[in-house]
VODO-273315 format. One record per atom (N, C-alpha, C): residue in one letter; x, y, z. Coordinates in steps of 0.2 Angstrom, whole numbers, padded with zeros to 4 digits, always signed. Layout:
N
AXYZ/...
This chain:
208
X-0130+0041+0069/X-0137+0040+0070/X-0140+0044+0076/X-0145+0048+0075/X-0148+0052+0080/X-0151+0049+0086/X-0150+0052+0092/X-0153+0049+0098/X-0159+0052+0100/X-0163+0049+0104/X-0169+0052+0107/X-0169+0056+0113/X-0163+0056+0116/X-0162+0060+0122/X-0162+0067+0121/X-0165+0071+0126/X-0165+0078+0125/X-0158+0081+0125/X-0157+0086+0121/X-0151+0090+0120/X-0150+0095+0125/X-0144+0097+0127/X-0143+0102+0132/X-0138+0108+0129/X-0137+0108+0122/X-0132+0113+0119/X-0134+0120+0121/X-0129+0124+0124/X-0130+0130+0126/X-0125+0135+0124/X-0126+0141+0124/X-0121+0146+0122/X-0121+0152+0127/X-0115+0155+0128/X-0115+0161+0132/X-0115+0168+0128/X-0116+0167+0121/X-0116+0173+0117/X-0123+0176+0118/X-0123+0183+0119/X-0129+0186+0120/X-0134+0186+0114/X-0141+0187+0115/X-0146+0187+0110/X-0146+0194+0108/X-0148+0196+0102/X-0148+0202+0099/X-0155+0206+0100/X-0160+0202+0101/X-0167+0204+0102/X-0170+0200+0107/X-0176+0202+0110/X-0180+0198+0115/X-0181+0191+0112/X-0181+0186+0116/X-0182+0179+0114/X-0189+0178+0116/X-0193+0174+0112/X-0200+0172+0113/X-0200+0168+0120/X-0205+0169+0124/X-0205+0166+0131/X-0209+0160+0130/X-0209+0156+0135/X-0213+0150+0136/X-0221+0151+0135/X-0223+0157+0138/X-0230+0159+0138/X-0232+0160+0130/X-0228+0162+0126/X-0229+0163+0119/X-0232+0156+0116/X-0228+0150+0118/X-0230+0144+0115/X-0235+0140+0120/X-0238+0143+0125/X-0242+0140+0129/X-0249+0139+0126/X-0250+0142+0120/X-0257+0143+0117/X-0258+0137+0112/X-0263+0137+0109/X-0265+0133+0103/X-0260+0133+0098/X-0258+0128+0095/X-0253+0128+0089/X-0255+0132+0083/X-0262+0133+0082/X-0264+0137+0076/X-0263+0144+0078/X-0264+0146+0084/X-0263+0153+0086/X-0255+0155+0086/X-0251+0150+0089/X-0244+0151+0089/X-0241+0152+0082/X-0244+0147+0077/X-0241+0147+0070/X-0242+0154+0067/X-0248+0157+0068/X-0249+0164+0065/X-0244+0169+0068/X-0244+0169+0074/X-0240+0174+0078/X-0232+0173+0077/X-0230+0167+0075/X-0223+0166+0075/X-0220+0168+0068/X-0224+0169+0063/X-0222+0172+0057/X-0219+0178+0058/X-0213+0179+0054/X-0209+0186+0055/X-0204+0186+0060/X-0205+0181+0065/X-0200+0180+0070/X-0193+0177+0067/X-0188+0177+0071/X-0181+0176+0069/X-0179+0169+0072/X-0178+0164+0068/X-0175+0158+0071/X-0167+0159+0071/X-0164+0157+0077/X-0157+0158+0077/X-0153+0152+0080/X-0148+0150+0076/X-0144+0145+0079/X-0137+0148+0079/X-0134+0148+0086/X-0127+0149+0087/X-0123+0143+0085/X-0119+0143+0080/X-0115+0138+0078/X-0108+0139+0078/X-0104+0136+0082/X-0096+0137+0082/X-0095+0145+0082/X-0098+0149+0086/X-0096+0156+0087/X-0100+0160+0082/X-0104+0158+0077/X-0107+0162+0072/X-0115+0161+0073/X-0118+0167+0072/X-0125+0167+0071/X-0128+0165+0064/X-0132+0159+0064/X-0135+0158+0058/X-0143+0159+0059/X-0146+0164+0056/X-0152+0165+0057/X-0157+0167+0051/X-0163+0166+0052/X-0168+0168+0046/X-0175+0169+0049/X-0178+0174+0045/X-0185+0176+0047/X-0190+0170+0045/X-0194+0168+0050/X-0199+0163+0049/X-0204+0165+0044/X-0205+0162+0038/X-0210+0164+0033/X-0215+0159+0032/X-0214+0153+0034/X-0219+0148+0032/X-0219+0143+0038/X-0225+0141+0041/X-0226+0136+0046/X-0232+0132+0045/X-0233+0127+0049/X-0239+0123+0049/X-0240+0121+0057/X-0246+0121+0058/X-0249+0119+0065/X-0251+0112+0065/X-0249+0108+0071/X-0251+0101+0072/X-0254+0101+0079/X-0260+0098+0079/X-0265+0099+0085/X-0265+0093+0089/X-0260+0089+0089/X-0259+0083+0094/X-0264+0078+0094/X-0267+0076+0099/X-0271+0070+0100/X-0277+0070+0095/X-0279+0077+0093/X-0285+0077+0089/X-0283+0078+0082/X-0277+0077+0080/X-0275+0078+0073/X-0271+0072+0070/X-0275+0068+0066/X-0272+0062+0063/X-0265+0063+0060/X-0263+0069+0058/X-0257+0071+0054/X-0251+0072+0059/X-0253+0073+0066/X-0248+0075+0071/X-0244+0068+0073/X-0238+0069+0074/X-0234+0064+0077/X-0236+0062+0084/X-0240+0066+0087/X-0243+0064+0094/X-0250+0061+0094/X-0252+0060+0088/X-0259+0057+0087/X-0260+0051+0091/X-0256+0046+0090/X-0256+0039+0093/X-0254+0039+0100/X-0252+0044+0103/X-0250+0044+0110/X-0242+0045+0111/X-0240+0046+0117/X-0233+0047+0119/X-0229+0041+0118/X-0223+0042+0114/X-0218+0037+0113/X-0211+0040+0115/X-0206+0036+0115/X-0199+0039+0116/X-0197+0044+0111/X-0200+0043+0105/X-0198+0047+0099/X-0202+0054+0099/X-0208+0054+0102/X-0212+0061+0101/X-0213+0064+0108/X-0209+0062+0113/X-0210+0064+0120/X-0210+0071+0121/X-0206+0075+0117/X-0205+0082+0117/X-0212+0085+0116/X-0216+0083+0112/X-0222+0086+0111/X-0227+0086+0117/X-0226+0081+0121/X-0230+0081+0127/X-0227+0085+0133/X-0221+0088+0132/X-0218+0091+0137/X-0220+0098+0138/X-0216+0103+0141/X-0218+0110+0142/X-0218+0113+0135/X-0221+0119+0135/X-0221+0123+0128/X-0214+0126+0127/X-0212+0127+0121/X-0206+0130+0119/X-0200+0126+0118/X-0201+0119+0117/X-0196+0115+0117/X-0195+0112+0109/X-0189+0112+0107/X-0188+0110+0100/X-0189+0102+0099/X-0193+0101+0094/X-0194+0094+0093/X-0192+0093+0086/X-0186+0089+0085/X-0183+0088+0079/X-0184+0080+0077/X-0186+0079+0071/X-0187+0072+0068/X-0183+0072+0061/X-0183+0065+0059/X-0179+0063+0053/X-0184+0060+0048/X-0184+0063+0042/X-0189+0060+0037/X-0185+0058+0031/X-0188+0053+0028/X-0185+0050+0021/X-0178+0048+0021/X-0176+0047+0028/X-0169+0044+0028/X-0164+0050+0026/X-0166+0056+0026/X-0161+0061+0024/X-0162+0068+0026/X-0168+0070+0029/X-0169+0077+0031/X-0171+0077+0038/X-0169+0082+0042/X-0172+0084+0048/X-0177+0090+0047/X-0182+0090+0052/X-0187+0095+0052/X-0187+0097+0059/X-0188+0104+0060/X-0189+0106+0067/X-0195+0109+0069/X-0198+0107+0074/X-0204+0110+0077/X-0203+0113+0084/X-0208+0117+0086/X-0208+0119+0093/X-0214+0117+0097/X-0214+0114+0103/X-0220+0111+0106/X-0224+0117+0109/X-0231+0116+0109/X-0235+0121+0111/X-0240+0118+0116/X-0244+0122+0120/X-0249+0120+0125/X-0246+0118+0131/X-0250+0117+0136/X-0247+0115+0143/X-0244+0108+0143/X-0240+0107+0148/X-0237+0100+0148/X-0242+0095+0148/X-0241+0089+0145/X-0246+0084+0144/X-0251+0085+0139/X-0251+0091+0136/X-0256+0092+0130/X-0252+0093+0124/X-0251+0088+0120/X-0247+0088+0114/X-0249+0093+0109/X-0244+0096+0106/X-0246+0100+0100/X-0239+0104+0098/X-0239+0106+0092/X-0233+0109+0089/X-0234+0113+0083/X-0228+0117+0081/X-0228+0121+0075/X-0222+0119+0072/X-0223+0117+0065/X-0217+0115+0061/X-0215+0121+0057/X-0208+0122+0058/X-0206+0128+0054/X-0204+0126+0047/X-0207+0128+0042/X-0206+0126+0035/X-0201+0130+0031/X-0200+0136+0032/X-0196+0140+0028/X-0194+0147+0031/X-0188+0149+0029/X-0185+0155+0032/X-0182+0159+0026/X-0182+0166+0028/X-0178+0170+0023/X-0171+0171+0027/X-0166+0169+0024/X-0159+0170+0028/X-0157+0177+0029/X-0155+0178+0035/X-0153+0185+0038/X-0145+0185+0039/X-0143+0180+0043/X-0136+0180+0045/X-0132+0174+0044/X-0126+0174+0042/X-0122+0168+0041/X-0124+0165+0034/X-0126+0169+0029/X-0128+0166+0023/X-0123+0162+0019/X-0116+0164+0020/X-0111+0160+0017/X-0110+0153+0020/X-0111+0153+0026/X-0111+0147+0030/X-0116+0142+0028/X-0122+0145+0027/X-0128+0142+0025/X-0127+0138+0018/X-0125+0142+0014/X-0124+0140+0007/X-0119+0134+0007/X-0113+0135+0011/X-0108+0129+0011/X-0112+0123+0014/X-0115+0124+0019/X-0119+0118+0022/X-0124+0115+0018/X-0127+0119+0013/X-0131+0116+0008/X-0128+0114+0002/X-0121+0115+0001/X-0118+0113-0005/X-0120+0117-0011/X-0121+0124-0009/X-0124+0128-0015/X-0119+0134-0015/X-0119+0138-0021/X-0115+0144-0022/X-0118+0149-0017/X-0113+0154-0015/X-0115+0159-0010/X-0121+0164-0013/X-0122+0164-0019/X-0127+0168-0022/X-0134+0165-0023/X-0134+0159-0020/X-0141+0155-0020/X-0146+0159-0017/X-0152+0158-0020/X-0158+0161-0018/X-0161+0159-0012/X-0165+0163-0008/X-0168+0160-0002/X-0171+0154-0002/X-0175+0153-0008/X-0179+0147-0009/X-0175+0141-0009/X-0169+0142-0012/X-0164+0136-0013/X-0161+0135-0006/X-0159+0140-0002/X-0156+0139+0004/X-0160+0136+0010/X-0166+0139+0011/X-0170+0138+0017/X-0178+0138+0015/X-0179+0136+0009/X-0186+0136+0007/X-0189+0129+0008/X-0189+0126+0014/X-0192+0120+0015/X-0189+0117+0022/X-0193+0113+0025/X-0191+0111+0032/X-0184+0108+0032/X-0183+0103+0027/X-0177+0100+0027/X-0171+0104+0025/X-0172+0109+0021/X-0167+0113+0018/X-0165+0118+0024/X-0170+0121+0028/X-0168+0126+0033/X-0164+0122+0038/X-0166+0116+0040/X-0162+0113+0045/X-0155+0111+0043/X-0154+0109+0037/X-0147+0108+0034/X-0143+0115+0034/X-0147+0120+0032/X-0143+0127+0031/X-0141+0129+0037/X-0144+0129+0043/X-0142+0132+0049/X-0139+0126+0054/X-0139+0120+0052/X-0135+0115+0056/X-0139+0112+0061/X-0146+0111+0060/X-0150+0108+0065/X-0150+0100+0064/X-0149+0097+0070/X-0150+0089+0070/X-0153+0087+0076/X-0156+0081+0075/X-0160+0078+0081/X-0155+0077+0087/X-0149+0074+0085/X-0145+0072+0091/X-0143+0078+0095/X-0142+0084+0092/X-0140+0090+0095/X-0145+0094+0098/X-0151+0095+0094/X-0156+0100+0096/X-0163+0097+0098/X-0164+0091+0098/X-0170+0089+0100/X-0170+0089+0108/X-0176+0093+0110/X-0176+0094+0117/X-0173+0100+0120/X-0170+0105+0116/X-0168+0111+0118/X-0174+0116+0119/X-0173+0120+0124/X-0178+0125+0126/X-0177+0131+0122/X-0181+0132+0117/X-0179+0138+0113/X-0182+0145+0116/X-0184+0145+0122/X-0187+0151+0125/X-0181+0154+0130/X-0175+0151+0130/X-0170+0153+0134/X-0165+0157+0130/X-0163+0163+0132/X-0158+0167+0128/X-0152+0163+0127/X-0150+0159+0132/X-0143+0156+0132/X-0143+0150+0128/X-0149+0147+0126/X-0149+0141+0121/X-0146+0143+0115/X-0143+0138+0112/X-0140+0140+0106/X-0145+0140+0100/X-0151+0137+0101/X-0156+0137+0096/X-0162+0141+0100/X-0164+0147+0097/X-0169+0150+0100/X-0173+0155+0095/X-0178+0158+0097/X-0182+0162+0092/X-0183+0169+0095/X-0180+0174+0091/X-0180+0181+0093/X-0186+0185+0090/X-0188+0190+0093/X-0193+0195+0090/X-0189+0202+0089/X-0188+0203+0083/X-0184+0210+0081/X-0189+0215+0079/X-0195+0214+0080/X-0200+0219+0080/X-0202+0221+0073/X-0200+0217+0068/X-0202+0219+0061/X-0209+0217+0059/X-0213+0222+0056/X-0220+0221+0055/X-0221+0215+0049/X-0227+0213+0049/X-0229+0207+0044/X-0232+0210+0038/X-0232+0207+0033/X-0236+0208+0027/X-0242+0203+0028/X-0245+0202+0022/X-0251+0198+0022/X-0250+0191+0023/X-0254+0187+0027/X-0253+0180+0028/X-0258+0176+0024/X-0255+0171+0021/X-0259+0167+0017/X-0260+0160+0021/X-0267+0158+0021/X-0268+0152+0025/X-0271+0147+0020/X-0268+0141+0020/X-0269+0135+0016/X-0269+0129+0020/X-0272+0123+0017/X-0271+0117+0019/X-0263+0115+0020/X-0262+0111+0024/X-0255+0108+0025/X-0253+0104+0019/X-0246+0104+0018/X-0244+0100+0012/X-0239+0095+0014/X-0238+0090+0010/X-0234+0084+0011/X-0236+0079+0016/X-0243+0079+0017/X-0246+0074+0022/X-0251+0071+0018/X-0253+0065+0021/X-0259+0061+0018/X-0265+0061+0023/X-0265+0063+0029/X-0270+0063+0033/X-0272+0070+0035/X-0279+0071+0037/X-0281+0078+0039/X-0279+0083+0034/X-0279+0082+0028/X-0276+0086+0023/X-0281+0092+0022/X-0287+0092+0024/X-0292+0097+0023/X-0291+0103+0027/X-0288+0103+0033/X-0288+0108+0038/X-0283+0114+0036/X-0285+0120+0036/X-0281+0126+0034/X-0277+0128+0040/X-0271+0124+0040/X-0266+0125+0046/X-0259+0126+0044/X-0259+0129+0037/X-0252+0131+0035/X-0253+0138+0034/X-0248+0142+0036/X-0248+0149+0037/X-0241+0152+0033/X-0242+0156+0028/X-0236+0159+0024/X-0237+0166+0024/X-0231+0169+0025/X-0230+0176+0023/X-0230+0177+0015/X-0235+0180+0012/X-0235+0181+0005/X-0229+0185+0002/X-0227+0183-0004/X-0222+0186-0008/X-0215+0186-0005/X-0214+0181+0000/X-0207+0181+0003/X-0202+0179-0002/X-0203+0175-0007/X-0198+0173-0011/X-0195+0179-0015/
């Protein structure tokens, strides 16, 4: 069973590229969501880098957003969203999947960005094994959804909720390798039942 206590998992292995700073996440979630597309989510797991390019995200606007976990105020479960920017918020859905978000805005102003899909870059064989798929599985099968990507790179609430992703020494962090972006598609968020009309889902087109 996952716990609600912040995680402290760290690694001494060096990052390959600059890590996004806390200032990056200090902004409104809708701005962060656009700008985080194309960046690289990295999990150092058992001495191996599991990484993927972020190609689909959704922004959640906190107290002003009925679809946000923070909408009804601070609880022990969602406290990370009310903390400083750049902290991993991991939650469990449908009794089977983890989802990973990163907190945005100044402390006590809740908001976050849900990472919905990746294009695998490193550790693809391990990702396939963790997903129970063949090594030649397509990106969409491996990491084409928030639950899939967490399973593929080994993210759990017990281990990663509360990790500061802006620290290069954190086992879970986000790097900027300088790769340019293609066209961004903006749509309403999916898989929710409230505030469904807001155009807060951002996708790099043709990533599949």
